[in-house]
C-alpha positions as CSV (number, residue, x, y, z in Angstrom):
1,M,45.3,4.2,-5.7
2,R,42.2,3.3,-7.7
3,R,38.6,5.1,-6.5
4,L,36.8,2.8,-4.8
5,I,33.3,1.4,-6.5
6,Y,30.8,1.4,-4.0
7,L,27.8,-1.0,-5.2
8,D,26.3,-1.4,-1.6
9,N,23.4,1.2,-1.6
10,A,20.6,-1.6,-0.5
11,A,22.6,-1.5,2.8
12,S,23.3,2.2,3.1
13,T,23.7,4.8,0.3
14,W,27.2,6.4,-0.2
15,P,28.1,9.0,-1.0
16,K,25.8,11.2,0.2
17,P,24.4,14.1,-1.9
18,P,26.1,17.7,-1.4
19,G,24.4,19.4,1.9
20,I,24.0,16.3,3.9
21,A,27.2,16.9,6.1
22,D,26.7,20.2,6.1
23,A,23.2,20.1,7.7
24,V,24.3,17.7,10.3
25,K,27.6,19.6,11.0
26,E,25.3,22.6,11.6
27,A,23.1,21.0,14.0
28,I,26.0,20.1,16.1
29,T,28.1,23.5,16.0
30,D,25.2,25.8,15.8
31,Y,22.4,25.0,17.6
32,G,23.3,21.5,19.9
33,A,20.6,21.9,22.3
34,N,17.9,19.7,23.1
35,P,14.8,19.9,21.3
36,G,11.7,20.5,23.2
37,R,13.4,20.3,26.5
38,G,13.8,24.3,27.2
39,S,12.4,27.7,25.9
40,H,15.5,29.5,24.8
41,Q,16.3,29.7,21.1
42,L,18.6,27.0,20.6
43,A,16.1,24.5,22.0
44,A,13.5,26.2,19.7
45,R,15.8,25.9,16.6
46,A,16.4,22.3,17.2
47,E,12.8,21.6,17.6
48,Q,11.9,23.6,14.6
49,T,14.5,21.5,12.6
50,I,12.8,18.0,13.6
51,A,9.4,19.8,12.5
52,N,10.9,20.9,9.2
53,T,12.0,17.6,8.4
54,R,8.7,15.8,9.6
55,N,7.0,18.1,7.5
56,R,9.1,17.5,4.2
57,L,8.8,13.8,5.0
58,S,5.2,14.3,4.8
59,Q,5.4,15.9,1.6
60,L,7.4,13.1,0.1
61,L,5.2,10.3,1.4
62,G,2.1,11.7,1.1
63,V,1.3,11.8,4.9
64,R,-1.6,14.1,5.5
65,D,-1.1,14.9,9.2
66,P,2.6,14.8,9.9
67,S,2.1,14.0,13.6
68,N,1.4,10.4,12.5
69,L,5.0,10.1,11.1
70,L,7.0,9.1,13.9
71,F,10.9,9.4,13.9
72,C,12.9,6.2,15.0
73,L,16.7,4.9,14.8
74,N,16.2,2.8,11.7
75,T,13.4,0.4,10.1
76,T,14.3,-2.0,12.5
77,H,13.2,-0.1,15.3
78,A,10.2,1.1,13.5
79,I,9.0,-2.5,12.7
80,N,9.6,-3.5,16.1
81,L,7.6,-0.4,17.6
82,A,4.9,-1.5,15.0
83,L,4.7,-5.1,16.2
84,K,5.2,-4.5,19.8
85,G,2.7,-1.7,20.1
86,L,-0.1,-3.2,18.4
87,L,0.1,-7.2,18.9
88,R,-1.6,-8.8,22.1
89,E,-1.5,-12.3,23.4
90,G,-3.2,-14.7,21.3
91,D,-3.2,-12.7,17.8
92,H,-2.4,-13.9,14.7
93,I,-0.1,-12.2,12.0
94,I,0.5,-13.2,8.4
95,L,3.9,-12.6,6.7
96,T,5.9,-13.8,3.8
97,G,8.9,-15.9,3.0
98,W,10.6,-12.7,1.7
99,E,11.0,-10.5,5.1
100,H,14.0,-9.3,6.3
101,N,15.0,-10.3,9.9
102,A,14.0,-7.1,11.0
103,V,10.3,-8.6,10.7
104,S,11.1,-12.3,11.0
105,R,13.0,-12.2,14.3
106,P,10.7,-10.0,16.3
107,V,7.9,-12.1,15.2
108,E,9.7,-15.1,16.4
109,W,10.2,-13.2,20.0
110,L,6.5,-12.4,20.3
111,K,5.9,-16.0,19.2
112,H,7.6,-17.1,22.2
113,Q,6.9,-14.0,24.6
114,L,3.1,-13.3,23.5
115,H,2.1,-16.8,22.2
116,I,1.7,-15.1,18.9
117,E,0.6,-17.4,16.2
118,A,2.2,-16.3,12.7
119,T,1.4,-17.8,9.3
120,L,4.4,-17.7,6.7
121,I,3.0,-17.6,3.1
122,S,5.2,-19.3,0.4
123,T,6.8,-17.6,-2.4
124,A,4.6,-17.2,-5.4
125,E,4.2,-15.0,-8.4
126,N,3.0,-11.3,-8.1
127,E,-0.4,-11.8,-8.8
128,E,-0.9,-14.6,-6.3
129,W,0.0,-13.1,-3.3
130,A,-3.1,-11.2,-2.4
131,G,-4.9,-14.7,-2.8
132,R,-2.7,-16.5,-0.7
133,V,-2.8,-13.5,2.1
134,K,-6.5,-14.1,1.8
135,Q,-6.3,-18.1,2.2
136,E,-4.5,-17.5,5.5
137,I,-6.9,-15.2,7.1
138,R,-8.2,-16.2,10.6
139,S,-10.7,-15.0,13.2
140,N,-7.9,-13.8,15.5
141,T,-5.6,-12.4,12.5
142,R,-4.6,-9.0,13.7
143,L,-1.7,-7.9,11.3
144,I,-0.5,-8.8,8.0
145,V,3.1,-7.8,7.4
146,T,4.7,-7.6,4.1
147,I,7.9,-6.4,2.8
148,H,7.5,-3.9,-0.2
149,G,10.9,-4.6,-1.9
150,S,13.0,-7.6,-1.4
151,N,16.7,-6.7,-0.3
152,V,17.9,-10.0,-2.1
153,T,16.5,-10.2,-5.5
154,G,15.1,-6.6,-6.0
155,N,11.8,-7.6,-6.6
156,T,8.3,-6.1,-5.2
157,L,5.1,-7.2,-3.8
158,P,1.6,-6.2,-4.9
159,I,1.2,-3.9,-1.7
160,V,-2.1,-2.5,-2.9
161,D,-3.8,-5.8,-3.8
162,I,-2.6,-7.0,-0.3
163,G,-3.9,-3.9,1.4
164,E,-7.0,-4.2,-0.3
165,V,-7.4,-7.6,1.2
166,A,-6.4,-6.1,4.9
167,R,-9.1,-3.5,4.6
168,K,-11.8,-5.9,3.5
169,H,-11.1,-8.0,6.4
170,R,-10.5,-5.2,8.7
171,I,-7.0,-6.4,9.3
172,Y,-4.1,-4.1,10.1
173,Y,-1.2,-3.9,7.3
174,L,2.1,-3.3,7.9
175,V,4.6,-2.5,5.3
176,D,8.6,-2.9,5.5
177,G,9.6,0.0,3.1
178,A,13.4,-0.2,3.6
179,Q,14.3,-0.7,-0.2
180,T,11.4,1.3,-1.7
181,T,11.1,4.7,0.5
182,G,12.8,7.6,-1.6
183,L,13.1,5.2,-4.7
184,L,9.5,4.5,-5.7
185,P,6.5,7.3,-5.4
186,I,4.8,6.6,-2.4
187,N,1.6,8.4,-1.2
188,L,0.6,6.9,2.2
189,N,-2.8,9.0,2.1
190,Q,-3.9,6.8,-0.8
191,L,-2.3,3.4,-0.1
192,P,-4.3,0.8,1.7
193,I,-1.7,0.6,4.0
194,D,-1.9,1.2,8.0
195,M,1.8,1.0,9.1
196,F,4.9,2.0,6.7
197,A,8.3,1.6,8.3
198,F,11.4,3.1,6.5
199,P,15.0,4.2,6.8
200,G,16.6,7.5,6.6
201,H,20.1,6.1,5.5
202,K,19.2,4.4,2.3
203,S,17.1,6.0,-0.7
204,L,16.1,9.1,1.4
205,F,20.1,9.7,1.5
206,G,20.2,10.7,5.1
207,P,22.8,9.7,7.7
208,Q,22.7,6.5,9.6
209,G,20.6,6.5,12.8
210,T,17.6,8.2,11.2
211,G,14.2,6.2,10.2
212,G,10.6,6.6,10.7
213,L,7.2,4.9,11.1
214,Y,4.0,5.9,9.5
215,V,0.9,5.2,11.6
216,S,-2.5,5.6,10.1
217,P,-4.7,7.6,12.9
218,H,-7.0,4.6,13.4
219,V,-4.3,2.4,14.5
220,P,-4.5,2.0,18.3
221,L,-0.8,1.5,18.6
222,E,1.0,2.1,22.1
223,P,4.4,3.4,23.1
224,I,6.8,0.5,23.6
225,I,9.4,3.0,25.4
226,Q,8.5,5.3,28.4
227,G,10.3,8.2,29.2
228,G,11.1,11.9,29.0
229,T,8.9,13.6,26.4
230,G,9.2,17.2,27.0
231,S,5.9,17.5,27.8
232,R,3.4,17.3,30.7
233,S,6.7,16.3,33.0
234,E,5.2,16.9,36.0
235,K,3.0,13.4,35.5
236,L,4.3,10.0,35.6
237,D,1.9,8.4,33.0
238,H,3.5,8.3,29.9
239,P,1.6,10.2,27.4
240,A,0.3,8.1,24.1
241,D,-0.2,11.4,21.7
242,R,1.6,11.3,18.6
243,P,4.3,11.9,17.9
244,L,6.0,12.7,21.2
245,G,4.6,9.9,23.1
246,F,6.5,7.5,20.7
247,E,9.8,9.8,20.8
248,S,10.9,9.2,24.0
249,G,14.1,10.7,25.2
250,T,16.3,13.2,23.5
251,P,16.1,12.7,19.7
252,N,18.9,12.4,16.9
253,T,18.8,16.4,15.9
254,P,21.8,16.0,13.7
255,G,20.7,12.9,12.0
256,I,17.3,14.2,11.3
257,A,18.5,17.8,10.1
258,G,20.8,15.6,7.6
259,L,17.7,13.5,6.7
260,G,15.9,16.7,5.9
261,A,18.6,17.7,3.9
262,G,18.3,14.3,1.9
263,V,14.4,14.9,1.4
264,D,15.4,18.1,0.0
265,F,17.5,16.7,-2.5
266,L,15.3,14.1,-3.6
267,L,12.3,16.8,-3.6
268,K,14.4,19.0,-5.8
269,T,16.0,16.0,-8.1
270,G,12.8,14.0,-8.3
271,V,12.4,10.2,-7.1
272,E,11.7,9.2,-10.9
273,T,14.7,10.7,-11.8
274,V,16.7,8.7,-9.2
275,Y,14.8,5.6,-9.9
276,Q,15.5,5.8,-13.8
277,H,19.1,6.1,-13.4
278,E,19.5,3.3,-10.7
279,M,17.4,1.1,-13.1
280,K,19.5,1.8,-16.2
281,L,22.5,0.5,-14.2
282,I,20.9,-2.5,-12.6
283,N,19.6,-3.6,-16.3
284,Q,23.4,-2.9,-17.3
285,L,24.6,-5.2,-14.8
286,W,21.8,-7.9,-15.3
287,E,22.2,-8.3,-19.0
288,G,26.1,-8.3,-18.6
289,L,26.0,-11.1,-15.6
290,A,23.5,-13.2,-17.7
291,R,26.0,-13.5,-20.5
292,I,28.9,-14.6,-18.2
293,E,29.2,-18.2,-18.0
294,G,28.6,-19.9,-14.4
295,I,26.8,-17.2,-13.2
296,N,23.5,-17.9,-11.4
297,L,21.4,-14.8,-11.2
298,L,18.7,-15.3,-8.6
299,S,16.5,-13.0,-10.5
300,P,15.5,-14.9,-13.8
301,A,14.4,-11.8,-15.1
302,P,15.6,-7.9,-14.6
303,P,14.4,-7.0,-11.0
304,D,11.7,-4.0,-10.3
305,L,14.6,-2.1,-8.1
306,P,18.4,-1.9,-8.5
307,I,19.3,-4.6,-6.3
308,L,20.3,-8.2,-7.9
309,S,22.1,-11.1,-6.3
310,F,24.1,-13.9,-7.7
311,N,26.5,-16.8,-7.3
312,I,29.7,-17.6,-9.4
313,K,29.6,-21.7,-9.9
314,D,30.2,-23.2,-6.3
315,V,32.5,-20.5,-5.0
316,D,31.7,-19.0,-1.7
317,G,30.2,-15.5,-2.1
318,I,32.2,-14.4,0.8
319,E,35.6,-15.1,-1.2
320,V,34.1,-13.3,-4.3
321,A,33.2,-10.3,-2.2
322,A,36.8,-10.2,-0.7
323,I,38.4,-10.7,-4.0
324,L,36.3,-7.8,-5.3
325,D,37.5,-5.3,-2.5
326,Q,40.8,-6.1,-2.1
327,H,41.9,-6.4,-5.9
328,Y,39.3,-4.3,-7.5
329,Q,38.1,-1.5,-5.1
330,I,34.7,-2.6,-5.6
331,A,32.3,-2.9,-2.6
332,V,29.4,-5.4,-2.5
333,R,27.6,-7.4,-0.1
334,A,27.8,-11.2,0.2
335,G,26.5,-13.5,2.7
336,F,22.5,-14.1,4.0
337,H,21.9,-10.0,3.9
338,C,19.9,-10.5,7.2
339,A,17.2,-12.3,5.3
340,A,17.0,-15.8,6.6
341,L,13.7,-16.4,5.3
342,A,14.1,-14.9,1.6
343,H,17.4,-17.2,1.2
344,Q,15.0,-20.2,2.5
345,S,12.7,-19.6,-0.3
346,L,15.4,-19.5,-2.9
347,G,17.2,-22.4,-1.8
348,T,20.6,-20.3,-1.1
349,D,20.2,-21.0,2.8
350,N,23.3,-23.2,2.5
351,R,25.5,-20.3,1.0
352,G,23.9,-17.0,0.7
353,A,25.0,-15.1,-2.5
354,V,26.5,-11.8,-3.8
355,R,24.6,-8.7,-4.0
356,V,25.2,-5.6,-5.9
357,S,23.3,-2.5,-5.5
358,P,24.1,0.7,-7.5
359,G,23.0,4.1,-6.6
360,Y,22.3,7.4,-7.8
361,F,26.1,8.7,-7.9
362,N,27.2,5.4,-10.0
363,T,28.2,5.6,-13.5
364,Q,27.9,2.9,-16.7
365,K,31.7,3.0,-16.8
366,E,31.5,1.7,-13.2
367,M,29.3,-1.2,-14.0
368,E,31.2,-2.0,-17.0
369,Q,34.6,-2.5,-14.6
370,F,32.3,-4.4,-12.4
371,L,31.5,-6.7,-14.8
372,Q,35.0,-7.0,-16.1
373,A,36.1,-8.2,-12.5
374,I,33.3,-10.6,-12.5
375,R,34.6,-12.1,-15.9
376,D,38.3,-12.3,-14.6
377,I,37.1,-14.1,-11.4
378,S,34.7,-16.3,-13.1
379,Q,37.5,-17.8,-15.5
380,V,39.9,-18.0,-12.6
381,F,37.4,-20.5,-10.8
């Protein structure tokens, strides 16, 4: 049987580097106790594993105080914590037409439940984004939310420029780093960002069910889940200190252990090394697809990230993905990519697109196999 070519790394990286599964297994088999909920040696080891991963993540992301880095289930969880832990009734927020449903859906909920006002700025060239944000600021604007890199087109937003506008007007700035964390160099101590949400299972190479939220010390974020924290258990009032007050309940210690191993791999390999390899592959795909008749690339130029989307003539993308999977053993993502706003902005909200996203363990030979499969399919239709 032909080896599967996995090109859906924007959804979740696979395969994982050596050592990730071992770290998960070790956490389960060697010290599967509840961290912070006991004084015995297994609980202490579990707690130390979580602390070590938090420290290594802080090193990678440029977080000065690791206590401001909160573990979450995924980016969606992190974004919900940021939005619902900060916004209050009558606040105004600004977001873009590139946002993932992880942003747009909780914002929609807040509009109905807390009467939050939201302004959606239209797609523009990168150099115009900060100016567009500035135009929409109101007296009650409390938060600006933008994606860092699109999970549909692979293009990035100028978060430094937008962040400087936010700082100047004393408005909090939340960045969705789902597609860039572990792939682009990020130093949160130096960036004008107040909150940064990220997944553990994408370019950090960790297991699914892991992620986090960085919260600047000056942000008055409140926990949105109350419960056991392993501290001050004799009191009914929920603590709000970081990180424990924001990580109620038993944590995913095996997942966090695997995430730590993923961060170790990145620190040793180098973020730039991973990025350069993946961009070499995506440029090969973009150039190859651009030469195939009937292909409509959603990115008119090579993207900033190893992600691109396209359509073949008027063929349904779901059908294209099924053919690639069943006849060529190639895994891609088709449809709307949980990004309704992005597809509305791109004019593909009636059909979606096929998305291809190579990873660090893909090869140039596999890219050529993918391109040949698309040539075959395009000729049939």
